[in-house]
N, C-alpha and C positions, 0 to 999 in steps of 0.2 A: 173752683171751677172746673173740672175735667178730668178726662181722660181719652176720647179721643180727641178730634181736631176738624175744622170743618171738611177736611177734603171728599170722603166722603159722602158728604151732606149737598153737594153740588153736583147737577146731572147736567149744567147745560157746557159744552166743551167751552164757548165762550170765557166761564169765566174759571179755565184755570190756564190763563196766560204762562208770560215769564214763568214765575216761580207757582207750582201748583199750591193751591189756599189748603193751608190743613185745616183738620178739622174744626168747626167751632165746638163750643163747650157744648155737652150732652145736659147737665143739668144747670150749669154756668155757677151763677152765686148759690148760697150754702141753703138747703132745705130746709132748715130748723133758725128761728134766731135766738140768737141770746136773751137773759130777760134784761139787760141791761137797757136804757134807751141810749141815744146816742147823743153827746156831749154838744151843747147850745154852742153856737160860733164864738160867745166873747168866752169861753172856758178853754177853748181850741188854741194850736199854736200860731203864731204870726209870721214865724219862718219855719221852711220846710222840716217837716216831722221826718223822725224814724220810723220806722214799722221792723216791729222783729216778729219775725216770718219761721214757724216752727217748720223744718226742713226735714227731720225726723223727730219721733216721738214714740216712746213704750219699747222701746228695742233693747240688749245689751251691748249692740256691737256698731259702728261707722265707720266706715276708711274715710281716714282726714288727712292731706297732703297739705303744703307749703309749698310755691313758688316765690323764693325768695325768702326774707327774713320775718320773723317772726317774735312779737312778745306773749307771754302768758301770764297773767294775772287773777288774780283772786278779788270775782266780781262784788263780793261784801265789805272788802278793805280797801281795794282799789291799788293792795302792792301788788309790786312787779317781781315775779319768782321765779321766769326765769326766762330765756329769749336763746335762738336759735338764729345763727347768723346765715345760713344759704340754707339751699330746699332740702327738704326733706318729708317724714311721713310720722303722723301723728299716733299712740299708741293710747287709746281710750279702756279704761276698766271703771268700774261701779261695785259699790258694797255698803251695807247698811247707809245708803242714802245721802253716800259721800261718793265724789270721782276722784280719779287720777288721772294723769297724763304722765305718756312716757314720750320725752322729746329726745334727740340728738345725744341719746345712752341717760339721759339722765330722767329720774320720777318724780311728779311733779304732784303735789297734794297732803294728803285728802283734802278736799273744799265741798262746802255745797254746791259751786259755781264755779267754773276758770272760763276766761274769757282770752279770746285768741286772735291775736292780733298782727294782722301784715305790716310790714313796714314798708315807708315809701312805695313804690310801685307792685309790693307783693303781692299776691292773693292766694287763695283757700279753696281745697277741692273737696266737697265733700260726694263722697260715693259716687265721683268719677266725673261730676257738676264743678266748673268752677262758677264760685260765686263773688261778689263785691261786697266791700264792707267788714264786720269782723263777724267771727261766730263764737255763740256763748254754749261751755255741755253744761245742762243740770242732772243732777240725780234726780231720778223720780221712782215711787215706789216700786219695790219688788226687784232691786237691784238694776233697773234700768234708768235708761239716759233718757235727753234730748236734745238733740242740736239743732238751736237757732241762729239764724241769722237776723245778723244786724245791719239795716240798708237806709240809705237815704229811701225818700218817697219815689219821688222820680226815677232814683235807676232802679226801684222793685219793679214801677211799672214797667220799665223797660226789659222785663224778663217775665212779667205776666202777659200784658197785651198780643203779642205773637201768638201764645199759648191757648188765648181766648178767644180772638180773633181769626189767626191764623197767618203768616207771613206773607200777606196782601202787598200788591204793588202799589203805584201811586194813582192808578184809578178808583182808588178805594180809600183814598187818604181822610177823605169828611168820616168813614166809616170809622178809621182807625182813631181818627180823636174822637167820634163819640164814647169808641169804648174806651179812648183811654181817660177820658172825663169820668164814666160809671165806676169805671176800676178805680181808680183814683178818691172818687164820692164811697165806693163801700169799705177801701181802704181805712180812710181817715172815719167812716162811722162806728170802724173796730177796735180804733186805738184805745187801749189801756183796758179791754173789755173779758180779757182773760189775765186779768194779772197776778192770781194765784197760781197760777202755770208759768208764769213768764214770760209769755208773746203775745201777739196781738190777734193771728191770722194762722192759719194751714195755708202748707203750698199745696195743698190738692182741691178735689171740688169741693172739700168741706168750707174751701172760702173761694180763692181763686188760685189756678193753675199757676205756680209759677217757676221756672226755668233755668233763671240764674242765667248766666252772662251767656251761654251757648245758642241759647235762642233771642237773643236780641238780635232785632233785623230791620234795615231799613225798606221803605220810608215809612216803618212804625216807630223808629227810635223818633222820626221827627215831627212826629204826628204825638208824640207824649209831649215832646220840647215843647213843641208851638203851643199845649193849652198848659201848660207849668201853673202849677197853683190851683187852676181852678175845677170848679166841685159844684154838684145840686145841690141847692138850700129848699125845705118850704118851712115856711115860720121861723127860720133864721136857723137852723137846724138842720144840720148835712143828711139828706134820705139816702134810705136801706137801699140802692139802686141794684135791685138785681138783676140779670140779665138771663135769657137762654138762647139756645140756637134757632129754632124753626119753629111759628105760631101758628102756619098756616093758616094766615089771613086775620087771625084775630087775637090779640093778647087777651088775656085772661086778670081779672084782678086778683088781689092776693087775698080774700077772704074766702074766694070759689076755691083755693090751691089747698090750703093752710088754715089750719084753726087759728087764723088771727084778726086782728080786728081790721075794717078797712082803711087804705091809705088816701088820702085824697091826691096820689100821685101814681099810685099803686092801680087803676082803675082799667078796663078794659078797651081796649084801643082796636078799633077796627081798623086793618093794617092791608087795605086793596086800593090798589093804582086806580083813580079815581077816570086815569085817560080810556085805560086799557082793559078797568072790571076785571082785572087779573091779583093777585095777593103779591105783595111783594116782595116777600122769599117762595115764591113758584116755581123755580130753578132747583130748590133744595131737595137731594132724593130721599130726605125722611117728608116732604110735603105729605104726601103715601105713601105709606106704608101695609105689609100685610105680617103680622106673627101668627103661627101656626104650633101649636102643642099636642101629642101624640097622648092619647087618654092614660098611658102611663107616666107621661113627661107630665102632667097636670096632676096626677096625685103624687108625686111625690116632691113637686114645689109646693103644694096646697097643703100637704103635711106638716112643710115645715113652714112654711110661712100664717096658717092659722091656728098654729098650734094656742098662740096666745088670745085666742079669741074664741076658742071651741072647747068644749069640755070635752077631751080625746080620752075614749075609753081604749082596752086594750086591742081594737079594732082600728084604732087611729081614726084617723078624718075618714077613711071611707071612702064607699064609693064618690064621683061627682055625679048631684043628680040633676042641678039646673044654673044656668046662671040670667039673671035679670037686669036692665038698667032700668031703675027706676025713677031718678030726674037728674034732670041736665043742669047745667051753670049757664048763665047769662050768654059765653062763650062756648056753647055748646061741649064742656066738659064735662065727664063724670059727677055728679055730687053724689048720689045714693045708686049703688048695684047690689043685689042680693044674690049671695053663692046659697048653694042649698048642698050640703054633702048628706051620706049616712052617718055623719056623728053630729048634725045641727045646720042651723042656717044663720049665717052672719049679713050683717050688711055691712059695707066699706065704701068709701067715696074720696073726694080729694085726689091729691097725690100718691096717698097709700097705697090708690089699687096698683099704682104702678110697681112697688112691692110687693103686695100677695100675688101679683102675676107677670114674675120676673119672667125672664126668657130661659129655656133649656139650656144654654150657653152662661149662666149665671148674672149678666147685667139685670137691671130692671127693665120697662118696658117704656116705651121711645115718650110715649106721654099719654094723659090722662082724656085723649080727646080720641074716642074710637068705641066702633060699634060690636056684637062679639056675638060668635052663633057656633052653638056644640052640632057636629055632624053625630051624627048614628049611622049602625047599619039595617039591614030589615026587620035585624031581630031585637032592635034596640039601644045595643049595645052602643055605649060612646067611644066611636073611633079619634075624634079631633075634634078642637076648639082651636077657633079661628076667630084673630082679631084684625078687623081692619079698621087703619087708624091713618093719622096724619100729627105733622110735628113732630118735635122732640124737643123735652125739655119740661119745665116747670110751668113755662108758659107767661112768666109776669115780668112785667118791666121791659125791656130792650129787648125785639124779635135780631138776634144781631146779624142773621141773613136779611132779612127786611131791611136792614141799617145799609147794610150792602146794596142791594137792588132800588133803593131809595138816593144812595149817593151815585150810584151809576147810570141806571136808569132815569132816576127824578132830575138827576142835577142838584139833590140836596147839600145842605152844608150842615155840619155838624149839629147848630144850633137848633134849625130846624129838626133834624131829627133827635134830639133831645128833649124837644121841647113837644112831640109829638109821642114818644113812650114815655115820658115823666112827666104827663101835663101838671099844672096850678103850681111849677117850681121855678125857682130865679138859678140863672149860671149868675157865679159870682167866683171872683180870685181870694181865695183865700191868700195867697203868701207868696 
């Protein structure tokens, strides 16, 4: 779930006390839902489960070091292949869908997958980041490897919540607890859903951003531990607990944004403080925003993003002729927008508009809650496209900055925050 953090989403100085609040996830949870449904409660473990986190995938190399002794095992057979009693570096190579390791002057493998297990108080460092638990190196197609961290659920969350919410202080402990429950529920719902690849979740915005030991932070650690094992369910099944940074006063139902069936717990929620009439997330710097493109920039972007929607001839997408918002959703996000170019006309909507109208710098547009204007010169030539918008992220589920407002300004506890953003759910302790 990210890439930036909330620090630059917060505009009011009082929200950057002690430790500055890092950026809330731009998209937070994944913008696509794996096809398998979450397992019902009676099929889930009654004890704390292990999470398999893909730290690196589809790569030919990764820097792995160990602090203290380690043992190397063949994952398929469990056989102990090698060990190193002291700290060092592990070289990894892959060939013909097999991996080899070089450790303490000894070559290990080939094997389909090799597990690196720290001994006693040892730790593993992948690409200069330390991680708890163990690491598996799996061979992938094309002589690539995947580096997968096997870690207990609560230890995983210690490295997720600070990246998704930011290193917040004691004044936002209830928002931290709400984020911990949402992140735990999301992870539980993903267990086993990428079995063919040998992991459960990515360590990126494709699922939830996970930074390992380096990002652990008090009092977020306390928030995780005090809610240990707690998840949200609907009809005895863990929910798909999506969340995002800034909703600008109203969240979106899942079917407004993605091509998904409605969920009773992912409805559009009005997120306004009844005492002030202001949105709970009004202090976010992404509450209102403006994005501009020159004629040259929008041409270059649409030439790439509309390539799969228009039958582009030798002249490509051609000049942008018009943009018109045709229909909005319940939460005022764009359901349908027409983009007309010299190559033809196409309708886009939902979260896809953020990819079609990506920014000149590369990232996708902040949200699908915006108005658009085409600025022309006196001769009618297009000079600029301007989007005036609100919010950051897909808008589904918990509004992270709104949760901060509810916790700090509204004095709401994490149970109330979760009930608000995920209606028709039950908070229960799984283990």
